PyMOL Python script that loads the backbone (N, CA, C, O; Angstrom):
from pymol import cmd

cmd.read_pdbstr("""\
ATOM      1  N   UNK A   1     -61.661  32.684  36.078  1.00  0.00           N
ATOM      2  CA  UNK A   1     -62.132  33.960  35.517  1.00  0.00           C
ATOM      3  C   UNK A   1     -63.855  33.058  35.099  1.00  0.00           C
ATOM      4  O   UNK A   1     -64.677  33.844  35.569  1.00  0.00           O
ATOM      5  N   UNK A   2     -64.412  32.219  34.663  1.00  0.00           N
ATOM      6  CA  UNK A   2     -65.537  32.136  34.535  1.00  0.00           C
ATOM      7  C   UNK A   2     -65.636  31.465  35.845  1.00  0.00           C
ATOM      8  O   UNK A   2     -64.946  30.450  35.947  1.00  0.00           O
ATOM      9  N   UNK A   3     -66.299  31.784  36.809  1.00  0.00           N
ATOM     10  CA  UNK A   3     -66.695  30.547  38.250  1.00  0.00           C
ATOM     11  C   UNK A   3     -67.850  30.716  38.248  1.00  0.00           C
ATOM     12  O   UNK A   3     -68.285  31.718  38.816  1.00  0.00           O
ATOM     13  N   UNK A   4     -69.131  29.400  37.334  1.00  0.00           N
ATOM     14  CA  UNK A   4     -69.951  29.002  37.514  1.00  0.00           C
ATOM     15  C   UNK A   4     -69.845  28.109  38.248  1.00  0.00           C
ATOM     16  O   UNK A   4     -68.883  27.348  38.353  1.00  0.00           O
ATOM     17  N   UNK A   5     -71.201  28.106  39.060  1.00  0.00           N
ATOM     18  CA  UNK A   5     -71.715  26.791  40.527  1.00  0.00           C
ATOM     19  C   UNK A   5     -73.240  26.215  39.618  1.00  0.00           C
ATOM     20  O   UNK A   5     -73.621  26.515  38.486  1.00  0.00           O
ATOM     21  N   UNK A   6     -73.864  25.285  40.660  1.00  0.00           N
ATOM     22  CA  UNK A   6     -74.891  24.397  40.004  1.00  0.00           C
ATOM     23  C   UNK A   6     -75.887  25.192  39.325  1.00  0.00           C
ATOM     24  O   UNK A   6     -76.360  25.214  38.189  1.00  0.00           O
ATOM     25  N   UNK A   7     -76.110  26.081  40.800  1.00  0.00           N
ATOM     26  CA  UNK A   7     -77.207  27.629  40.822  1.00  0.00           C
ATOM     27  C   UNK A   7     -77.326  28.280  39.173  1.00  0.00           C
ATOM     28  O   UNK A   7     -78.285  28.293  38.402  1.00  0.00           O
ATOM     29  N   UNK A   8     -76.123  28.724  39.041  1.00  0.00           N
ATOM     30  CA  UNK A   8     -76.008  29.712  38.160  1.00  0.00           C
ATOM     31  C   UNK A   8     -76.141  28.537  36.711  1.00  0.00           C
ATOM     32  O   UNK A   8     -76.476  28.965  35.606  1.00  0.00           O
ATOM     33  N   UNK A   9     -75.988  27.824  36.826  1.00  0.00           N
ATOM     34  CA  UNK A   9     -75.947  26.860  35.400  1.00  0.00           C
ATOM     35  C   UNK A   9     -77.596  26.235  35.412  1.00  0.00           C
ATOM     36  O   UNK A   9     -78.212  26.256  34.346  1.00  0.00           O
ATOM     37  N   UNK A  10     -78.240  25.707  36.613  1.00  0.00           N
ATOM     38  CA  UNK A  10     -79.564  25.900  36.840  1.00  0.00           C
ATOM     39  C   UNK A  10     -80.422  26.962  35.887  1.00  0.00           C
ATOM     40  O   UNK A  10     -81.224  26.694  34.993  1.00  0.00           O
ATOM     41  N   UNK A  11     -80.047  28.070  36.308  1.00  0.00           N
ATOM     42  CA  UNK A  11     -80.823  29.206  36.040  1.00  0.00           C
ATOM     43  C   UNK A  11     -80.186  29.509  34.560  1.00  0.00           C
ATOM     44  O   UNK A  11     -80.814  28.633  33.966  1.00  0.00           O
ATOM     45  N   UNK A  12     -79.587  29.971  33.792  1.00  0.00           N
ATOM     46  CA  UNK A  12     -78.727  29.565  32.273  1.00  0.00           C
ATOM     47  C   UNK A  12     -79.839  28.569  31.603  1.00  0.00           C
ATOM     48  O   UNK A  12     -80.681  28.886  30.764  1.00  0.00           O
ATOM     49  N   UNK A  13     -79.650  27.433  32.121  1.00  0.00           N
ATOM     50  CA  UNK A  13     -80.114  26.522  31.188  1.00  0.00           C
ATOM     51  C   UNK A  13     -82.033  26.847  31.446  1.00  0.00           C
ATOM     52  O   UNK A  13     -82.646  26.942  30.383  1.00  0.00           O
ATOM     53  N   UNK A  14     -82.658  26.958  32.396  1.00  0.00           N
ATOM     54  CA  UNK A  14     -83.788  27.592  32.370  1.00  0.00           C
ATOM     55  C   UNK A  14     -84.593  28.721  31.212  1.00  0.00           C
ATOM     56  O   UNK A  14     -85.688  28.683  30.651  1.00  0.00           O
ATOM     57  N   UNK A  15     -83.286  29.841  31.188  1.00  0.00           N
ATOM     58  CA  UNK A  15     -83.986  30.958  30.355  1.00  0.00           C
ATOM     59  C   UNK A  15     -83.176  30.549  29.385  1.00  0.00           C
ATOM     60  O   UNK A  15     -83.054  31.527  28.649  1.00  0.00           O
ATOM     61  N   UNK A  16     -82.654  29.810  29.029  1.00  0.00           N
ATOM     62  CA  UNK A  16     -82.095  29.284  27.820  1.00  0.00           C
ATOM     63  C   UNK A  16     -83.273  28.140  26.994  1.00  0.00           C
ATOM     64  O   UNK A  16     -83.093  27.767  25.834  1.00  0.00           O
ATOM     65  N   UNK A  17     -84.787  27.586  28.078  1.00  0.00           N
ATOM     66  CA  UNK A  17     -85.540  26.807  27.469  1.00  0.00           C
ATOM     67  C   UNK A  17     -86.112  27.733  27.354  1.00  0.00           C
ATOM     68  O   UNK A  17     -86.301  27.842  26.142  1.00  0.00           O
ATOM     69  N   UNK A  18     -86.699  28.814  28.019  1.00  0.00           N
ATOM     70  CA  UNK A  18     -87.494  29.520  27.825  1.00  0.00           C
ATOM     71  C   UNK A  18     -87.294  30.901  26.467  1.00  0.00           C
ATOM     72  O   UNK A  18     -88.049  31.800  26.097  1.00  0.00           O
ATOM     73  N   UNK A  19     -86.514  30.661  26.229  1.00  0.00           N
ATOM     74  CA  UNK A  19     -85.970  31.915  25.206  1.00  0.00           C
ATOM     75  C   UNK A  19     -85.797  31.064  23.962  1.00  0.00           C
ATOM     76  O   UNK A  19     -86.549  31.254  23.006  1.00  0.00           O
ATOM     77  N   UNK A  20     -84.566  29.857  23.905  1.00  0.00           N
ATOM     78  CA  UNK A  20     -84.790  28.921  22.642  1.00  0.00           C
ATOM     79  C   UNK A  20     -85.637  28.714  22.234  1.00  0.00           C
ATOM     80  O   UNK A  20     -86.146  29.039  21.161  1.00  0.00           O
ATOM     81  N   UNK A  21     -86.136  27.764  23.523  1.00  0.00           N
ATOM     82  CA  UNK A  21     -87.376  26.502  23.283  1.00  0.00           C
ATOM     83  C   UNK A  21     -86.808  25.465  23.262  1.00  0.00           C
ATOM     84  O   UNK A  21     -85.611  25.456  22.975  1.00  0.00           O
ATOM     85  N   UNK A  22     -87.400  24.433  23.519  1.00  0.00           N
ATOM     86  CA  UNK A  22     -86.242  23.196  23.981  1.00  0.00           C
ATOM     87  C   UNK A  22     -86.210  22.186  22.680  1.00  0.00           C
ATOM     88  O   UNK A  22     -85.622  21.106  22.726  1.00  0.00           O
ATOM     89  N   UNK A  23     -86.738  22.545  21.800  1.00  0.00           N
ATOM     90  CA  UNK A  23     -86.756  21.756  20.458  1.00  0.00           C
ATOM     91  C   UNK A  23     -85.405  22.350  19.643  1.00  0.00           C
ATOM     92  O   UNK A  23     -84.928  21.548  18.841  1.00  0.00           O
ATOM     93  N   UNK A  24     -84.791  23.537  19.739  1.00  0.00           N
ATOM     94  CA  UNK A  24     -83.690  24.373  19.215  1.00  0.00           C
ATOM     95  C   UNK A  24     -82.553  23.768  19.987  1.00  0.00           C
ATOM     96  O   UNK A  24     -81.641  23.248  19.345  1.00  0.00           O
ATOM     97  N   UNK A  25     -82.508  23.783  21.464  1.00  0.00           N
ATOM     98  CA  UNK A  25     -80.982  23.194  22.279  1.00  0.00           C
ATOM     99  C   UNK A  25     -80.766  22.152  21.730  1.00  0.00           C
ATOM    100  O   UNK A  25     -79.553  22.009  21.572  1.00  0.00           O
ATOM    101  N   UNK A  26     -81.410  21.241  21.308  1.00  0.00           N
ATOM    102  CA  UNK A  26     -79.758  20.069  20.527  1.00  0.00           C
ATOM    103  C   UNK A  26     -78.981  20.663  19.779  1.00  0.00           C
ATOM    104  O   UNK A  26     -77.764  20.476  19.765  1.00  0.00           O
ATOM    105  N   UNK A  27     -79.634  21.501  19.026  1.00  0.00           N
ATOM    106  CA  UNK A  27     -78.916  22.222  17.582  1.00  0.00           C
ATOM    107  C   UNK A  27     -77.701  23.097  17.710  1.00  0.00           C
ATOM    108  O   UNK A  27     -76.575  23.041  17.216  1.00  0.00           O
ATOM    109  N   UNK A  28     -78.442  24.119  18.728  1.00  0.00           N
ATOM    110  CA  UNK A  28     -77.816  24.893  19.261  1.00  0.00           C
ATOM    111  C   UNK A  28     -76.213  24.481  20.031  1.00  0.00           C
ATOM    112  O   UNK A  28     -75.126  24.975  19.734  1.00  0.00           O
ATOM    113  N   UNK A  29     -76.484  23.463  21.054  1.00  0.00           N
ATOM    114  CA  UNK A  29     -75.847  22.822  21.591  1.00  0.00           C
ATOM    115  C   UNK A  29     -74.830  21.945  20.447  1.00  0.00           C
ATOM    116  O   UNK A  29     -73.700  21.846  20.926  1.00  0.00           O
ATOM    117  N   UNK A  30     -74.883  21.618  19.762  1.00  0.00           N
ATOM    118  CA  UNK A  30     -74.385  21.450  18.819  1.00  0.00           C
ATOM    119  C   UNK A  30     -72.976  22.386  18.060  1.00  0.00           C
ATOM    120  O   UNK A  30     -71.759  22.266  17.919  1.00  0.00           O
ATOM    121  N   UNK A  31     -74.289  23.526  17.652  1.00  0.00           N
ATOM    122  CA  UNK A  31     -73.221  24.103  17.049  1.00  0.00           C
ATOM    123  C   UNK A  31     -71.893  25.064  17.838  1.00  0.00           C
ATOM    124  O   UNK A  31     -70.943  25.699  17.382  1.00  0.00           O
ATOM    125  N   UNK A  32     -72.342  24.816  19.087  1.00  0.00           N
ATOM    126  CA  UNK A  32     -71.577  25.472  20.145  1.00  0.00           C
ATOM    127  C   UNK A  32     -70.293  24.621  20.690  1.00  0.00           C
ATOM    128  O   UNK A  32     -69.160  24.939  21.053  1.00  0.00           O
ATOM    129  N   UNK A  33     -71.045  23.322  20.569  1.00  0.00           N
ATOM    130  CA  UNK A  33     -69.395  22.446  20.677  1.00  0.00           C
ATOM    131  C   UNK A  33     -68.863  22.043  19.139  1.00  0.00           C
ATOM    132  O   UNK A  33     -68.166  21.028  19.165  1.00  0.00           O
ATOM    133  N   UNK A  34     -69.013  22.526  18.026  1.00  0.00           N
ATOM    134  CA  UNK A  34     -68.045  22.254  17.036  1.00  0.00           C
ATOM    135  C   UNK A  34     -67.321  23.749  16.964  1.00  0.00           C
ATOM    136  O   UNK A  34     -66.149  23.886  16.613  1.00  0.00           O
ATOM    137  N   UNK A  35     -68.492  25.231  17.483  1.00  0.00           N
ATOM    138  CA  UNK A  35     -67.479  26.232  17.583  1.00  0.00           C
ATOM    139  C   UNK A  35     -66.044  26.042  18.515  1.00  0.00           C
ATOM    140  O   UNK A  35     -64.964  26.327  17.999  1.00  0.00           O
ATOM    141  N   UNK A  36     -66.136  25.446  20.181  1.00  0.00           N
ATOM    142  CA  UNK A  36     -65.232  25.075  20.654  1.00  0.00           C
ATOM    143  C   UNK A  36     -64.128  24.188  20.489  1.00  0.00           C
ATOM    144  O   UNK A  36     -62.998  24.243  20.974  1.00  0.00           O
ATOM    145  N   UNK A  37     -64.750  23.208  19.578  1.00  0.00           N
ATOM    146  CA  UNK A  37     -63.578  22.383  18.894  1.00  0.00           C
ATOM    147  C   UNK A  37     -62.695  22.837  18.050  1.00  0.00           C
ATOM    148  O   UNK A  37     -61.579  22.347  17.878  1.00  0.00           O
ATOM    149  N   UNK A  38     -63.241  23.981  17.371  1.00  0.00           N
ATOM    150  CA  UNK A  38     -62.574  24.911  16.406  1.00  0.00           C
ATOM    151  C   UNK A  38     -61.154  25.674  17.119  1.00  0.00           C
ATOM    152  O   UNK A  38     -59.979  25.727  16.755  1.00  0.00           O
ATOM    153  N   UNK A  39     -61.790  26.143  18.139  1.00  0.00           N
ATOM    154  CA  UNK A  39     -60.962  26.963  19.294  1.00  0.00           C
ATOM    155  C   UNK A  39     -59.898  26.640  19.797  1.00  0.00           C
ATOM    156  O   UNK A  39     -58.804  27.191  19.915  1.00  0.00           O
ATOM    157  N   UNK A  40     -60.470  25.348  20.191  1.00  0.00           N
ATOM    158  CA  UNK A  40     -59.033  24.225  20.351  1.00  0.00           C
ATOM    159  C   UNK A  40     -58.068  23.804  19.657  1.00  0.00           C
ATOM    160  O   UNK A  40     -56.945  23.493  20.055  1.00  0.00           O
ATOM    161  N   UNK A  41     -58.485  23.785  18.591  1.00  0.00           N
ATOM    162  CA  UNK A  41     -57.669  23.556  16.925  1.00  0.00           C
ATOM    163  C   UNK A  41     -56.868  24.858  16.723  1.00  0.00           C
ATOM    164  O   UNK A  41     -55.641  24.954  16.739  1.00  0.00           O
ATOM    165  N   UNK A  42     -57.722  25.793  16.541  1.00  0.00           N
ATOM    166  CA  UNK A  42     -56.860  27.200  16.512  1.00  0.00           C
ATOM    167  C   UNK A  42     -55.792  26.902  17.637  1.00  0.00           C
ATOM    168  O   UNK A  42     -54.738  26.402  17.245  1.00  0.00           O
ATOM    169  N   UNK A  43     -55.948  27.166  19.093  1.00  0.00           N
ATOM    170  CA  UNK A  43     -55.192  27.174  19.886  1.00  0.00           C
ATOM    171  C   UNK A  43     -53.793  26.172  19.866  1.00  0.00           C
ATOM    172  O   UNK A  43     -52.702  26.370  20.399  1.00  0.00           O
ATOM    173  N   UNK A  44     -54.261  25.041  19.050  1.00  0.00           N
ATOM    174  CA  UNK A  44     -53.142  23.726  19.098  1.00  0.00           C
ATOM    175  C   UNK A  44     -52.433  24.101  18.123  1.00  0.00           C
ATOM    176  O   UNK A  44     -51.216  24.093  18.306  1.00  0.00           O
ATOM    177  N   UNK A  45     -52.838  24.441  17.101  1.00  0.00           N
ATOM    178  CA  UNK A  45     -52.374  25.289  15.706  1.00  0.00           C
ATOM    179  C   UNK A  45     -51.058  26.400  16.277  1.00  0.00           C
ATOM    180  O   UNK A  45     -49.877  26.178  16.012  1.00  0.00           O
ATOM    181  N   UNK A  46     -51.356  27.163  16.794  1.00  0.00           N
ATOM    182  CA  UNK A  46     -51.054  28.229  17.006  1.00  0.00           C
ATOM    183  C   UNK A  46     -49.628  27.853  17.896  1.00  0.00           C
ATOM    184  O   UNK A  46     -48.440  28.108  17.695  1.00  0.00           O
ATOM    185  N   UNK A  47     -50.267  27.209  18.848  1.00  0.00           N
ATOM    186  CA  UNK A  47     -49.058  26.304  19.573  1.00  0.00           C
ATOM    187  C   UNK A  47     -47.971  25.727  19.281  1.00  0.00           C
ATOM    188  O   UNK A  47     -46.890  25.962  19.819  1.00  0.00           O
ATOM    189  N   UNK A  48     -48.203  24.831  18.299  1.00  0.00           N
ATOM    190  CA  UNK A  48     -47.464  24.025  17.576  1.00  0.00           C
ATOM    191  C   UNK A  48     -46.445  25.086  16.476  1.00  0.00           C
ATOM    192  O   UNK A  48     -45.214  25.111  16.496  1.00  0.00           O
ATOM    193  N   UNK A  49     -46.937  25.537  15.971  1.00  0.00           N
ATOM    194  CA  UNK A  49     -46.014  26.507  14.969  1.00  0.00           C
ATOM    195  C   UNK A  49     -45.122  27.764  16.034  1.00  0.00           C
ATOM    196  O   UNK A  49     -44.086  28.230  15.558  1.00  0.00           O
ATOM    197  N   UNK A  50     -45.557  28.227  17.369  1.00  0.00           N
ATOM    198  CA  UNK A  50     -44.814  28.361  18.205  1.00  0.00           C
ATOM    199  C   UNK A  50     -43.475  27.513  18.499  1.00  0.00           C
ATOM    200  O   UNK A  50     -42.282  27.817  18.503  1.00  0.00           O
ATOM    201  N   UNK A  51     -44.082  26.489  18.710  1.00  0.00           N
ATOM    202  CA  UNK A  51     -42.890  25.466  19.459  1.00  0.00           C
ATOM    203  C   UNK A  51     -41.800  24.872  17.988  1.00  0.00           C
ATOM    204  O   UNK A  51     -40.686  24.385  18.181  1.00  0.00           O
ATOM    205  N   UNK A  52     -42.257  25.004  16.946  1.00  0.00           N
ATOM    206  CA  UNK A  52     -42.042  24.521  15.604  1.00  0.00           C
ATOM    207  C   UNK A  52     -40.995  26.016  15.157  1.00  0.00           C
ATOM    208  O   UNK A  52     -40.009  25.778  14.460  1.00  0.00           O
ATOM    209  N   UNK A  53     -41.185  27.088  15.465  1.00  0.00           N
ATOM    210  CA  UNK A  53     -40.577  27.930  15.217  1.00  0.00           C
ATOM    211  C   UNK A  53     -38.994  28.472  16.163  1.00  0.00           C
ATOM    212  O   UNK A  53     -37.897  28.977  15.921  1.00  0.00           O
ATOM    213  N   UNK A  54     -39.848  27.927  17.404  1.00  0.00           N
ATOM    214  CA  UNK A  54     -38.381  27.867  18.754  1.00  0.00           C
ATOM    215  C   UNK A  54     -37.582  26.488  18.799  1.00  0.00           C
ATOM    216  O   UNK A  54     -36.669  26.324  19.608  1.00  0.00           O
ATOM    217  N   UNK A  55     -37.998  25.436  17.826  1.00  0.00           N
ATOM    218  CA  UNK A  55     -37.231  24.654  17.414  1.00  0.00           C
ATOM    219  C   UNK A  55     -36.123  24.876  16.474  1.00  0.00           C
ATOM    220  O   UNK A  55     -34.965  24.503  16.664  1.00  0.00           O
ATOM    221  N   UNK A  56     -36.578  25.536  15.404  1.00  0.00           N
ATOM    222  CA  UNK A  56     -36.144  25.823  14.319  1.00  0.00           C
ATOM    223  C   UNK A  56     -34.834  27.230  14.261  1.00  0.00           C
ATOM    224  O   UNK A  56     -33.963  27.458  13.422  1.00  0.00           O
ATOM    225  N   UNK A  57     -35.146  27.841  15.348  1.00  0.00           N
ATOM    226  CA  UNK A  57     -34.054  29.095  15.707  1.00  0.00           C
ATOM    227  C   UNK A  57     -32.954  28.623  17.254  1.00  0.00           C
ATOM    228  O   UNK A  57     -31.985  29.263  17.661  1.00  0.00           O
ATOM    229  N   UNK A  58     -33.505  27.373  17.823  1.00  0.00           N
ATOM    230  CA  UNK A  58     -32.646  26.892  18.825  1.00  0.00           C
ATOM    231  C   UNK A  58     -33.192  27.983  19.649  1.00  0.00           C
ATOM    232  O   UNK A  58     -32.380  28.868  19.918  1.00  0.00           O
ATOM    233  N   UNK A  59     -34.263  28.105  20.062  1.00  0.00           N
ATOM    234  CA  UNK A  59     -34.463  29.047  21.194  1.00  0.00           C
ATOM    235  C   UNK A  59     -35.226  28.590  21.816  1.00  0.00           C
ATOM    236  O   UNK A  59     -36.281  29.164  22.084  1.00  0.00           O
ATOM    237  N   UNK A  60     -34.782  26.911  22.408  1.00  0.00           N
ATOM    238  CA  UNK A  60     -35.240  26.250  23.548  1.00  0.00           C
ATOM    239  C   UNK A  60     -34.792  26.849  24.591  1.00  0.00           C
ATOM    240  O   UNK A  60     -35.498  27.396  25.438  1.00  0.00           O
ATOM    241  N   UNK A  61     -33.045  26.753  24.596  1.00  0.00           N
ATOM    242  CA  UNK A  61     -32.555  27.183  25.869  1.00  0.00           C
ATOM    243  C   UNK A  61     -32.333  28.343  26.141  1.00  0.00           C
ATOM    244  O   UNK A  61     -31.730  28.613  27.179  1.00  0.00           O
ATOM    245  N   UNK A  62     -32.694  29.165  25.417  1.00  0.00           N
ATOM    246  CA  UNK A  62     -33.100  30.768  25.951  1.00  0.00           C
ATOM    247  C   UNK A  62     -34.394  30.920  26.581  1.00  0.00           C
ATOM    248  O   UNK A  62     -34.606  31.856  27.353  1.00  0.00           O
ATOM    249  N   UNK A  63     -35.390  29.935  26.259  1.00  0.00           N
ATOM    250  CA  UNK A  63     -36.958  29.790  26.953  1.00  0.00           C
ATOM    251  C   UNK A  63     -37.045  29.380  28.399  1.00  0.00           C
ATOM    252  O   UNK A  63     -37.817  29.750  29.284  1.00  0.00           O
ATOM    253  N   UNK A  64     -35.670  28.188  28.409  1.00  0.00           N
ATOM    254  CA  UNK A  64     -35.888  27.630  29.692  1.00  0.00           C
ATOM    255  C   UNK A  64     -35.067  28.560  30.769  1.00  0.00           C
ATOM    256  O   UNK A  64     -35.212  28.670  31.987  1.00  0.00           O
ATOM    257  N   UNK A  65     -34.023  29.274  29.732  1.00  0.00           N
ATOM    258  CA  UNK A  65     -33.073  29.871  30.932  1.00  0.00           C
ATOM    259  C   UNK A  65     -34.059  30.987  31.491  1.00  0.00           C
ATOM    260  O   UNK A  65     -34.009  31.231  32.696  1.00  0.00           O
ATOM    261  N   UNK A  66     -35.169  31.846  30.485  1.00  0.00           N
ATOM    262  CA  UNK A  66     -36.216  32.744  30.611  1.00  0.00           C
ATOM    263  C   UNK A  66     -36.984  32.037  32.318  1.00  0.00           C
ATOM    264  O   UNK A  66     -36.537  32.090  33.463  1.00  0.00           O
ATOM    265  N   UNK A  67     -37.735  31.679  31.993  1.00  0.00           N
ATOM    266  CA  UNK A  67     -38.151  30.805  32.599  1.00  0.00           C
ATOM    267  C   UNK A  67     -37.817  30.360  34.189  1.00  0.00           C
ATOM    268  O   UNK A  67     -38.555  30.632  35.135  1.00  0.00           O
ATOM    269  N   UNK A  68     -36.529  29.606  34.287  1.00  0.00           N
ATOM    270  CA  UNK A  68     -35.868  29.951  35.133  1.00  0.00           C
ATOM    271  C   UNK A  68     -35.745  30.605  35.657  1.00  0.00           C
ATOM    272  O   UNK A  68     -35.621  30.256  36.831  1.00  0.00           O
ATOM    273  N   UNK A  69     -35.663  31.927  35.424  1.00  0.00           N
ATOM    274  CA  UNK A  69     -35.229  33.231  35.918  1.00  0.00           C
ATOM    275  C   UNK A  69     -36.510  33.898  36.312  1.00  0.00           C
ATOM    276  O   UNK A  69     -36.585  34.395  37.436  1.00  0.00           O
ATOM    277  N   UNK A  70     -37.417  33.948  35.576  1.00  0.00           N
ATOM    278  CA  UNK A  70     -38.834  34.240  36.293  1.00  0.00           C
ATOM    279  C   UNK A  70     -39.149  33.633  37.607  1.00  0.00           C
ATOM    280  O   UNK A  70     -39.568  34.254  38.584  1.00  0.00           O
ATOM    281  N   UNK A  71     -38.828  31.937  37.518  1.00  0.00           N
ATOM    282  CA  UNK A  71     -39.436  31.088  38.611  1.00  0.00           C
ATOM    283  C   UNK A  71     -38.461  31.830  40.094  1.00  0.00           C
ATOM    284  O   UNK A  71     -38.786  32.350  41.161  1.00  0.00           O
ATOM    285  N   UNK A  72     -37.080  31.489  39.359  1.00  0.00           N
ATOM    286  CA  UNK A  72     -36.097  32.385  40.800  1.00  0.00           C
ATOM    287  C   UNK A  72     -36.531  33.824  41.167  1.00  0.00           C
ATOM    288  O   UNK A  72     -36.394  34.180  42.337  1.00  0.00           O
ATOM    289  N   UNK A  73     -37.029  34.651  40.282  1.00  0.00           N
ATOM    290  CA  UNK A  73     -37.435  35.875  40.745  1.00  0.00           C
ATOM    291  C   UNK A  73     -38.750  36.130  41.464  1.00  0.00           C
ATOM    292  O   UNK A  73     -39.035  37.210  41.981  1.00  0.00           O
ATOM    293  N   UNK A  74     -39.623  34.925  41.456  1.00  0.00           N
ATOM    294  CA  UNK A  74     -41.284  34.998  41.799  1.00  0.00           C
ATOM    295  C   UNK A  74     -40.489  34.048  43.305  1.00  0.00           C
ATOM    296  O   UNK A  74     -41.192  34.028  44.315  1.00  0.00           O
ATOM    297  N   UNK A  75     -39.392  33.477  43.367  1.00  0.00           N
ATOM    298  CA  UNK A  75     -39.332  32.489  44.497  1.00  0.00           C
ATOM    299  C   UNK A  75     -38.623  33.997  45.753  1.00  0.00           C
ATOM    300  O   UNK A  75     -38.782  34.307  46.934  1.00  0.00           O
ATOM    301  N   UNK A  76     -37.877  34.494  44.618  1.00  0.00           N
ATOM    302  CA  UNK A  76     -36.911  35.687  45.891  1.00  0.00           C
ATOM    303  C   UNK A  76     -37.729  37.021  46.209  1.00  0.00           C
ATOM    304  O   UNK A  76     -37.427  37.856  47.061  1.00  0.00           O
ATOM    305  N   UNK A  77     -38.580  37.041  45.542  1.00  0.00           N
ATOM    306  CA  UNK A  77     -39.719  37.824  45.916  1.00  0.00           C
ATOM    307  C   UNK A  77     -40.928  37.645  46.997  1.00  0.00           C
ATOM    308  O   UNK A  77     -41.608  38.567  47.447  1.00  0.00           O
ATOM    309  N   UNK A  78     -41.050  36.261  47.318  1.00  0.00           N
ATOM    310  CA  UNK A  78     -41.815  35.520  48.143  1.00  0.00           C
ATOM    311  C   UNK A  78     -41.145  35.499  49.575  1.00  0.00           C
ATOM    312  O   UNK A  78     -41.651  35.577  50.695  1.00  0.00           O
ATOM    313  N   UNK A  79     -39.825  35.365  49.155  1.00  0.00           N
ATOM    314  CA  UNK A  79     -39.129  35.063  50.742  1.00  0.00           C
ATOM    315  C   UNK A  79     -38.469  36.339  51.085  1.00  0.00           C
ATOM    316  O   UNK A  79     -37.877  36.468  52.157  1.00  0.00           O
ATOM    317  N   UNK A  80     -38.570  37.497  50.019  1.00  0.00           N
ATOM    318  CA  UNK A  80     -38.735  39.118  50.711  1.00  0.00           C
ATOM    319  C   UNK A  80     -39.622  39.275  51.236  1.00  0.00           C
ATOM    320  O   UNK A  80     -39.571  40.025  52.211  1.00  0.00           O
ATOM    321  N   UNK A  81     -40.741  38.727  50.908  1.00  0.00           N
ATOM    322  CA  UNK A  81     -42.154  39.667  51.657  1.00  0.00           C
ATOM    323  C   UNK A  81     -42.125  38.874  53.008  1.00  0.00           C
ATOM    324  O   UNK A  81     -42.579  39.490  53.972  1.00  0.00           O
ATOM    325  N   UNK A  82     -41.601  37.437  53.258  1.00  0.00           N
ATOM    326  CA  UNK A  82     -41.743  36.745  54.591  1.00  0.00           C
ATOM    327  C   UNK A  82     -41.141  37.607  55.496  1.00  0.00           C
ATOM    328  O   UNK A  82     -41.603  37.599  56.638  1.00  0.00           O
ATOM    329  N   UNK A  83     -39.886  38.613  55.156  1.00  0.00           N
ATOM    330  CA  UNK A  83     -38.696  38.977  55.831  1.00  0.00           C
ATOM    331  C   UNK A  83     -39.546  40.051  56.454  1.00  0.00           C
ATOM    332  O   UNK A  83     -39.052  40.839  57.260  1.00  0.00           O
TER     333      UNK A  83
END
""", "prot")
cmd.dss("prot")
cmd.show_as("cartoon", "prot")
cmd.util.cbc("prot")
cmd.orient("prot")
């Protein structure tokens, strides 16, 4: 999705130094780090709620069966494409 290489990152850092200023960059990086940490926590909490729901309603077997069916469908599609 996001494919940044070293040249792109260097350009972004240079623009940040000119636009934001070198004194504010540590504060902005700190705030960005906190924001990313909160997003990771929200993602973790959501996945935990989903797992708890699945365990409460004994849907783990249904999910495993669905995963196996999806994997089986992709394998058969790959074999069909080879022919």
